[in-house]
C-alpha positions as CSV (number, residue, x, y, z in Angstrom):
1,V,91.0,56.0,155.2
2,D,92.9,52.8,154.5
3,V,90.7,50.8,157.0
4,A,87.5,52.2,155.5
5,L,88.6,51.3,152.0
6,K,89.4,47.8,153.2
7,M,86.0,47.5,154.8
8,L,84.4,48.5,151.4
9,G,86.2,45.6,149.8
10,Y,89.3,47.2,148.1
11,E,92.8,45.7,148.3
12,T,94.7,48.6,149.9
13,K,98.3,49.6,150.4
14,L,99.6,52.4,152.5
15,L,102.2,54.4,150.7
16,G,102.8,57.6,152.6
17,Q,104.3,58.5,156.0
18,G,108.0,58.5,155.6
19,Q,108.1,56.8,152.2
20,G,109.2,59.9,150.2
21,R,107.0,61.9,147.9
22,V,104.1,59.6,147.5
23,P,100.3,59.8,148.2
24,D,99.0,58.3,151.4
25,G,97.7,55.1,149.8
26,R,96.0,53.2,147.0
27,A,93.0,50.9,146.7
28,L,92.6,48.4,144.0
29,A,89.4,46.8,142.5
30,H,91.0,44.0,140.5
31,E,87.9,42.5,139.0
32,E,86.4,45.9,138.1
33,N,89.7,47.0,136.6
34,Y,90.2,50.3,138.4
35,A,92.5,51.8,141.0
36,I,92.2,54.6,143.5
37,V,95.1,56.7,144.5
38,W,94.2,58.6,147.7
39,D,95.6,61.3,149.9
40,A,94.1,62.5,153.2
41,K,94.3,66.2,154.1
42,V,93.9,67.4,157.7
43,R,93.0,71.1,157.9
44,V,91.5,73.4,160.5
45,D,89.6,75.1,157.7
46,A,88.4,73.6,154.5
47,Y,90.9,72.1,152.1
48,T,91.4,74.2,148.9
49,L,92.5,72.5,145.7
50,G,95.2,74.5,143.9
51,T,97.9,74.8,146.5
52,D,99.1,71.2,146.0
53,D,98.6,70.9,142.2
54,R,102.3,70.1,141.4
55,T,102.5,67.5,144.1
56,I,99.2,65.9,142.9
57,R,100.5,65.7,139.4
58,E,103.7,64.0,140.7
59,Y,101.7,61.5,142.7
60,I,99.4,60.7,139.8
61,N,102.3,60.3,137.3
62,T,104.3,58.1,139.7
63,Q,101.4,55.9,140.6
64,G,100.0,55.9,137.1
65,R,103.1,54.2,135.8
66,E,102.7,51.5,138.4
67,L,99.0,51.1,137.9
68,S,99.0,51.3,134.1
69,R,97.4,47.8,133.8
70,Y,94.1,49.3,135.3
71,R,91.6,50.7,132.8
72,K,90.7,53.6,135.1
73,I,92.7,55.4,137.8
74,Y,90.9,57.8,140.1
75,Y,92.6,60.3,142.4
76,V,90.8,60.9,145.6
77,I,91.5,63.6,148.2
78,V,89.9,62.9,151.5
79,S,89.2,65.8,153.9
80,S,86.5,67.1,156.3
81,C,85.4,69.7,153.8
82,F,86.4,71.6,150.7
83,A,86.3,75.2,149.6
84,G,86.9,77.3,146.6
85,D,86.4,76.9,142.9
86,F,88.1,73.6,142.0
87,D,86.8,73.0,138.5
88,D,89.7,74.7,136.6
89,A,92.3,73.0,138.8
90,I,90.7,69.6,138.3
91,A,90.5,70.1,134.5
92,A,94.1,71.2,134.3
93,I,95.3,68.1,136.3
94,K,93.2,65.8,134.2
95,M,94.6,67.2,130.9
96,E,98.2,66.8,132.1
97,T,98.0,63.4,133.7
98,E,96.5,59.9,133.0
99,V,94.0,60.1,135.8
100,S,90.4,59.5,134.9
101,E,88.7,61.7,137.5
102,I,89.6,63.7,140.7
103,I,87.2,63.3,143.6
104,L,87.1,65.5,146.6
105,L,85.7,63.1,149.1
106,E,84.4,64.5,152.3
107,A,85.3,62.2,155.3
108,E,81.6,62.0,156.2
109,A,80.8,60.6,152.8
110,L,83.4,57.9,153.3
111,V,81.7,57.0,156.6
112,A,78.3,56.9,154.8
113,M,79.8,54.5,152.2
114,V,81.1,52.2,155.0
115,D,77.7,52.4,156.8
116,A,75.8,51.4,153.7
117,K,78.2,48.5,153.1
118,L,77.8,47.3,156.6
119,R,74.0,47.5,156.3
120,A,73.8,45.8,152.9
121,P,77.1,44.0,152.3
122,L,76.0,42.0,149.3
123,Q,74.2,44.8,147.5
124,I,77.1,47.4,147.7
125,T,79.6,46.3,145.1
126,L,82.8,47.8,143.8
127,G,81.5,48.0,140.3
128,P,79.9,50.7,138.2
129,D,76.5,49.9,139.7
130,G,78.0,50.4,143.2
131,L,80.9,52.3,144.6
132,Q,82.6,53.0,141.3
133,W,79.7,55.2,140.3
134,F,80.9,57.8,142.9
135,F,84.3,58.0,141.2
136,T,83.0,58.6,137.7
137,K,82.5,62.4,138.1
138,S,85.2,64.8,139.3
139,G,84.4,67.2,142.1
140,N,83.1,67.3,145.6
141,L,81.4,64.1,146.9
142,T,79.3,64.7,150.0
143,A,77.6,62.3,152.5
144,A,74.2,63.5,151.2
145,M,75.1,62.4,147.7
146,V,76.2,59.0,149.0
147,R,73.0,58.5,151.0
148,E,70.9,59.6,148.1
149,Y,72.5,57.1,145.7
150,L,72.8,54.1,148.2
151,G,69.5,54.7,149.9
């Protein structure tokens, strides 16, 4: 995930893996004034939002203090697929934290973003007319949605 976000043009920092209770990483878009806090989930079955709500809130609150200079902070969970009704869980987390949106990013969608960036590096920007558009709506983000928007 970190390498893919670097390829897209973000300044990234790995945070997890033995660093205490922190998300896996963050990606910054300085000029566009937003930050992404991300956590990757490996599951045999689909990931269900709701089991890690307290941990997610903790990650957002901790990182939110460090990233307070950014106008928007997006929390992204990356997994192969997602299941369940996540609207209520997302709404509750957004009400209780400073996060702008919570995106459930399918790994295949991240690959589609990188593919589009490699095919048209100058056209795919980090701004609101490019990749940031994907982070402006909470919920599941699929490869089909990425391909439809980026062409």
